[in-house]
N, C-alpha and C positions, 0 to 999 in steps of 0.2 A: 291418132294420137298425135299431138304436135311435138315439134322438136324439143321445146322446153320441158313437155310432160316426159318425153323419153329419157331426157337428160336427168330430170329429178328422179325418176324411176331408177335409172341406172346408178345414181348417187345413193339412193336408198339401199340397193342391193350390195353396193360396195361397202357401205357402213355397217350393214347387217352381217356381211361375210367377215369383216374385220372384227367386229365385236365377239362373233362367236369363235374364230380361229385364234384370237389373242386373249380371250378369256375375261372379256368385259361383261356381257350378258347374253343369254340364250334362253329359248323356250324350255320350261321346266318338264320333267317327268317324261323325257324323250324315250326312254326304254319302254315305257307303257303306252307309246303313241302320243304322248304330250297331252297338256291340259291347257285349253285355249285361255288366255288372260293371265297367266302365271309365268313368271321369269325368274330365272336364278342368275344372280350376279356371280361371276366368276372372280378369280383372284385380283385381277386388275380393276374390273368394276367395282367390287366390295370396297377396294382401297380407295378409289375415286369417289364413290358414294360416301364413304366415311369422312374424307377430306372436305367434301361439300358440306356435309352436316357440321362438322367441326367449325368450318368458316361461318356458317350461319349461326351457329351458337355463339361464337365469338362476337358477331355484329348485333344480333337481335336479342340475345340473352345478357352476355357479359358487358358489352359496351353500353347497352341501354340501362343497365342496372336492374334487370327482371329476374323474377324467379322461374325456375324450371320445375316442371313435375312429370311423372310418368304414371299415367292412369291405366286402368285395365282395358283390354281390346274388346271385352265381352260386357255388355251393360243390360239391365233388365228392361223389360218392355215399356215400363213406366217412364223411364228417361225419355224414350222417343216418342211416347204419347204426348209428353209434355212439349218436346221440341218441335214437333209437327212432322217429324220424318215418317211416321205411320201413314199418314194421309197425303203427304205432299212431296215424297222423295221419289218421283217416278220419272220414267223416260217412255217414249212413244214406241210400242211394239206393233209390228205387222207380221202375221205368219203366212207363209206361202201355203196355199190350199193343196199344191201338188206334192212338193216334197217335204213339207212340214218344218222347213228351216224358218226360225225367227230372226228378224231383221229389226234395227232401229230406224224407224220411219223417217225421222228428220235427217239422219245421215243418208239415207237414199236420196233424198231430195237435194241435199247439198252437193252429193258426189255426181249427180246426173243432169243438174240444172244449174242456172247462173244464180240461183237464190242462196244467199248466206243466212245464217243464224236461224234456220228453220226451226230450232228448239223452241223459240220465241212465239212460235204460231200455235193456235188452237187446233185441236184434233180434227174438227170438221174441214178447217183449211187444209191440213196435210193430207187427209183423204181426198180432197178435191184436186190437189196438186199431183198425187199420185196417179189419178184417172186422167188428168190434163196432159200430164207429160207421158203417159203410157209406160210407167216404170215397171220393171220386170225384176223377178227374183234373181239376184246375183248368182245364187248356186245352181239354178236349173233353168232359168229363162222365162218361167211362167209369168204371164201378166198378174199384177198385183191388184189392179183396178177392182173395186168392189169388196175388197177384203177389209175387215173392220180393222181400224187403228186403236189400240187400247193402252191404257196406262199400266205400266208394269213397275212394282216397287222394287228398288236396287238392293235392299238390305238382305244379307245373309241371316236367315232365322236359325236359332239353335235352341237346346234346352239346358237350363242351369239346374244341375242335381239329378239324381236318378229317377227313373220312370217318367211320369208325366212332367215332374219337375215344375220349374218356373220358366216362362218364355223369356228368352233373351235374344239379343242381336248382336252380330259383329258390328262395331262401330263403323259407320260411313265416314266419319270425320273425326279428327282428334279433339275438336273443340268442346264438344259436349262433356268429355272428361274433366275439362277445366271449369265449365259453367256449373256442374252439379256440385263441385267442391268449393264454389265460391265462398260459402260462410266461413269455412275452415281456412281457406287462402287469404281472405281479408284479415283474419286475425294475426296470420304470419306477417302480413304487410302492416300491422299495427293500426288497422282500419283508416289508413291515410291514402287518400286518392290524389294523383293518379297512381296506379301500380299495374305492371304487366306481368303476365304468366305465359310461359312458352312450353311448347311439348314438341317433340320429334318422335314419330312413331308410326306403325302400320295402320292403315285403315282398308276397308273392304267394301267394294260395291260389285253387285252380281250384275255386271254389263251385259246387256243384250248381245252385242256384237263386238267383243274386244278386237282392237285392230292396230295398226302401225306400231308393231313391236311394243316397246314400254311405254308408248304414248297413251294408249287406253287399254288398262289391265284391270283385273279384279281384285288384285292386292297390291298396295303401293304404299309409299311412305310420304307423309306429310310433316312439314315443319311450319308450326302455326303460333302466332302470338295473339293473345287476347289482351288489349290494353283497355283497362277500366277507367273511366274519366268522369267527373262531374261535368255535365254540359254547360253548366251556368258559370263555372269557375276555372277550370282547367283548359290551358292552351299549350300547343306544343312550342318549342323553341325553333321557329321557322328560320331564324337567322343561320342555323347550322346547315340548312340545306337550300337557302333561297336562291343561290347562285348556280345550283346544280341544273345543267342543260338536260332537257327532256324532250322525247318526241312523243307527242300525244295525238289520238285520234278521237275527238270529241263526237257526241251524238250527232250534232249539226254537220259535221264533215262527213259522217257515214251516210246521211241521208242525201247529201248532195253529189250527184254523179260526177266523177272526175275531180272531186275536192282533194287538196292536199292535206298532208299532216300539218300539225301545229308545232313548229320548232320554237321552243321557248325556255324559259327557266321555272322553277318551281314557284319562286317568288312572284313572277309575272303572272303565272297561271292562276294563283289565288287572287291577286289583285283584280284581274280581268274576269274573275268568276268562272273561269274554265273549269276549275276543280273547286267544288262546292265546300268540302270539308278540309279545314287546315290540318287535321289529324291525318286524313288520307293523303293530303298533299306531302306532309311530312314523311310518311313512310315510302311514298313513291321516290322522294329524293334519296332516302336511305337505300332503298332497293336498287335503284340506278347505280349508285356507286358500287354496291355490293356485287350486282352482276357483272360489271366491268371488272371487279377484282378476280371473279371466278372464271373469266374466260369468255363471256357471252359477247358475240360480235355486235357491238352497238349500231352498226349499219344495218343489222338484221334484228333489230329489237325496237318495240314500241309499247306504250300504254294505251289501251282502247277502253272507252267508257261504255259500260253496258247500256244497251237499249232499253227502254221501259219495259218492254215485254219479256226480257230475260232477266231483269234484275229481280231478286228475292223481295218479297213483299215487305219485309221488315228493313230493308236497306234503303236508305235515303240516298246514298251515292255508292257507285261501285265501279272500279277499274280493274282491268286485267293486264298483267305483264304478258306480253306475246312475243315469241321468237318465231322467226322464219326458218321452216324446216322443210325441205324437199318441195319448195315452191308454195307451201301452205303457212299460214299464221296459226300458231298454236298457243293455247293458253299454258303459261308455266306457273302463274301466281294470280291471286285475287286479292283486292284491296276493298273492304267493304266497311262502311259506318252502318253497324247493326242496331243502334239505338239501345233501348232497354228491353227488346223484345226477349231475348234469352232468358235474362235473369227474372224478368216479370213471370213469364210462363212457368219456370221451375218454382217460383215462390207460390204461384197459383195452385200447382198441381201437387206440391209436397207439403204446403202448409208452413213452411219454414221462411224466416227472414232473409232475403237476398238484398239487404241495404247495408249501407255504412252510415254510422253516425257522425256527422261533421260538426265539430265544435265551433261556434261562432267566436270571433275575436274578443268580443264583449257581450254579455247577456243582454237579451232584447227584452224589454217590458212592453207588453201589449194586452189588448182586451180581447177575450175570446167568448162568443156566445155558446151557450149550451142549452141543452133541454134535458129533462128528467120527467117523462111523460108518467102521469097517474094511471098504471095499468090496471088498477082496480076500476078505473072509469072505462078505460079504453076497451078492455076485454068484454064486459057486459054489453057495451054499447056497439061494438063493431065486429065482435066475434073473431074469426080466423083472419080478418084483415088488420087486427090490432097491431101485431108485429110490424108489418109493412108500414102502416101509418106512423108508428114511433120512428122508424127507420127515415120516413120521408120528412117528419118534423125536424130530425137531426140535420139532414141534409139542407132543408130550408134555413135553418138558424145559421149555419155556416155561410150561405149564400146571401141571404136578405133578412137581416135581424129586424128591419122596419116592418116586416109582416107580422110582427108579434105586437105591434103597438095597439092594435084594436082589441075589443073584448073577444073576438073569435079569430081563428086562423084557419085558412083553407089549404089542404094539401091534395094533390091528385095521385091516386094509386091505380095502375091498370086501367087508365082512361076515365076513372070515376072520381068525382070530387067529394071531399069529406070536410065538414066543418067541426073544428074542435075548439072548445072555450080555452081562452089563452091560459087562464089560471090552472087548467088541468095539463097544460104542457110542461110545466116546471122550468119555463124559459128564465134564464138569467144571463147577465154579462159579468164576467169575472176578469180581474186584472191577473195575468200570469206572467211569469218570468221564463223565457226560453233560452236555453244555453247552446242549443244547436238543432239540427233537424236531421232526420233519416233520409238518405239519398239512395234511390235506386240507379247505379252507375250505368252509363252508356258504354257500349263496347265498339272499339275500333279493332278490325281484324286484318292483319297481313296473313295470307295463307299461301304457302309455297308447296308445289308439287316437286318432291326431290327427284323422282325417277325421271320426270319430263326435264326438269332443270339439267340433270345428268346428261340426258340424251342431247339436249341443246349444246351443252358445252363439247361433248364428244363430237357433234356434227360441225359446230363452228371451228373447232380446233383442226379439222381434218385438212391436210395439205398435200400436194404433189409437186415435186420439183426434179432437178436433175443434178447429181453430183458426180463429177469426175466422169461424165458421159454416161452414168447409169441412172435410171429413173429411180425415185425415191418417194415413198409416202410416209408421212409422219403426222403426229399429233402436237400441235403448237399449244400445248397445255401451260398455264402459269405454273411455274415450280411449285408453288404451294398446293396446287390441285393435283399433280402428277401422281400416279400410283406409286412409283419408284422415284426417288430424288436423283440417285447415281447408280450407273452401272460400273462395275469394277472388273477390268480385265488383265490378265497377263499378256503381253505381246505373244508370247508362246509359253506353254506349260512345260518348261524345261530351264535348267541352269539356275534354278532357285527363284525364277520370275513368278512361278504359280504359288509357291509358299509365301513370296512376299506379298503378292496380290490378295490372298486369302486373309494374311494378317492385316492389310490395309482395310478390307472389307469388314472384317470383325471389328476392328477399332472404330469404324465409321457407324456400325450398327450400335455399339456401346455408347456412341455420342447421341444416339436417338434418331439417326437417319434411316430412311428406308433404302436398302441396298439390294441390287441384284448382282450376283457374281456370275460370270460366264467365261468359260475357257473353251467352248466348243465352236469349231469352225474358223475360217480366217477372220482377222479383226473387222474388215468391212462388213461382213455378214452380222457380227456382232453389233456394231454400230447400227445397223439397219433394223434389227430386232428391236433395240431399245428406242429408235427414232418412232417405230410404229406403234409403241404403247405410251409414247409421250415422255419418256424418261429425259429430263432437261440436260443433265450431265453425264459424262463418262470420264472415267479415270483409267489410264492405261499404264501398267508397269512394265518397263522394258529394261534393257541392259543399262542404260544410264542411271535408272532408278537405283540399280544395285551398287552403283559408284557414289552418287551423291544425293541420295534420299529425295529426288524429285520425281514427279510423275507428269504425264501429260493430261491436261484437264480440257475436254472438248464441250462446246456448246452445240446443243441439238439444232437450233433454228439456223445459225449461220454456218455450222460445221467448223468455225474457228476453234483454234487451240492455243493454250498457253502452258508454259512450264512453270509448276508450282512445287514448293515444298511438301512433302508428306505430312510433316509436322502441323502444317497450317490447315489441312484439308477439313477437319472437323468443324473448325469455326467458319472458314471460308464457305464451305457448302451450306452451313446453316444460315449464314448471311444471305448467300445467293437465293436459298429457298424462300426465305422471309421477304426477299426484295430490298434489303438494307444495302446491298452491293449489287452492282452490274457486272456481267461477265466482261464487257468492254474495259470497265476499270481495272478488273483482275488482269486482263491482257496487258493493259498499259503499265501495270506495275511489275509484270514478269516478262519473261522471254516469249514474244508472240510468234506461233507457228502458223503459217498461212495455209498449210495443206494438211491433209490427212495422211498418216503414216502408209508406206506401201504394204501391202499385203505379203508377208513372207511366207515361203513355203513351210508347211507343217511337218 
């Protein structure tokens, strides 16, 4: 194992230990031996996750003017038959002949060879690579060459209702809950395109080999936006993001060994054709700014374009947001132009209308060719083919009205030609007035993995330094994201300092701030505990506080301190959390203290 691999493995263990010890996340059901692929978010992790979801909702729902829904997590089989998940939502499984353990075949190849994106390969290629590279079972070491690689559907099946009931599935993505309700949602949007619908909620995939902590699990949270647009009329306001700088990894660069990333702006990427869809480009720009807001390290972040083999068949263009984690690039969001695939499929299978009627600015007067075939002639003459011939005549009239100018017209059904007297077709050309048209919207989908984003924020925020000769580890989380905004301490729990500190903590909670009160151990240890969970500010009540109603306000990252009035704390801390004021500005206004207080004897 190389030095860099050892370093990455060590970093992963450090983060996993911190996450469990401080209550961010840990494997579920530990008292019963654990259940692979399921994680519990502890108090700190649940708060961080909630803040991420709130920030996503603020950016992609509120600021974009979209609707939000909450659909069921269990849906009937018909939904997934229409969406294609029953037949095409598979991963490649290989089973060890010796120990019986199942493994995801493409992951084995990626882990033990230099091949990337093995998921895009055909099963026969994967079987050949397993043989060629002499891959073995990670559990027992038995050779896997010759073992069949099979498709394994990732959906959890269940039964709706008692007994045999109705077959249902736990949703593998939140998107289908939006698509199946489109007719109703379009009414709420007054049938005006474009409009967007968001949803944040759990999804379930029966992963073959869950791994890497919360990166690949069987239950996870998605935050998805489905933007419904008229492909002929609707364009995003690119001016809002045209100057946003992005790091792109297009298909061409992935195929060229040693090729660099493309450092550009959203506007330039569209002009040069690097990003084909303006809508996808728009959301890459919005996402870039959002990721920076929530604490992703932009030096460890990129947008990678899907290779043709890994792109869904319905997506004309797709990009992933990827974060570098432990030496690997991990997908944390996907941005796809899905066309009209989803709505068309649900319309076909349900028999319902999945369109929006778009009114023209002014009525259009036009001529329309129609047929009204004489079925009393077609039936006896052509028997069971009569209906298909009538349909073929209608299609021909729409396409080529000149074909009806002769005494007879010819149509083809199932490779056989049929001659029909024109007078029997009921052909006519009528003048009609059209006030609008029915449009099947196209869908643009930004889809975010909340758990993966949380882990990326957690990993990118981890820091180590030295304070007053003592090693310190801390999470440099943006104040908006931190599970706790402020820790409140009495310097010592005596002489009235404890009572005053508890009052301050209560008043800050009443002001809507998340507060941790701690009077256990010396002040330095209390600071370190808050630093380790990412609390951006600490307030210490001391003897001076009892005299002049001021406290020491400490900044996590710099450890600098300033003296501020207690009465100003609620507004001041709210401003600091929201980013409308900086700690440096606060320190300039008050009495700056350059060192942490000494630890008094308890």
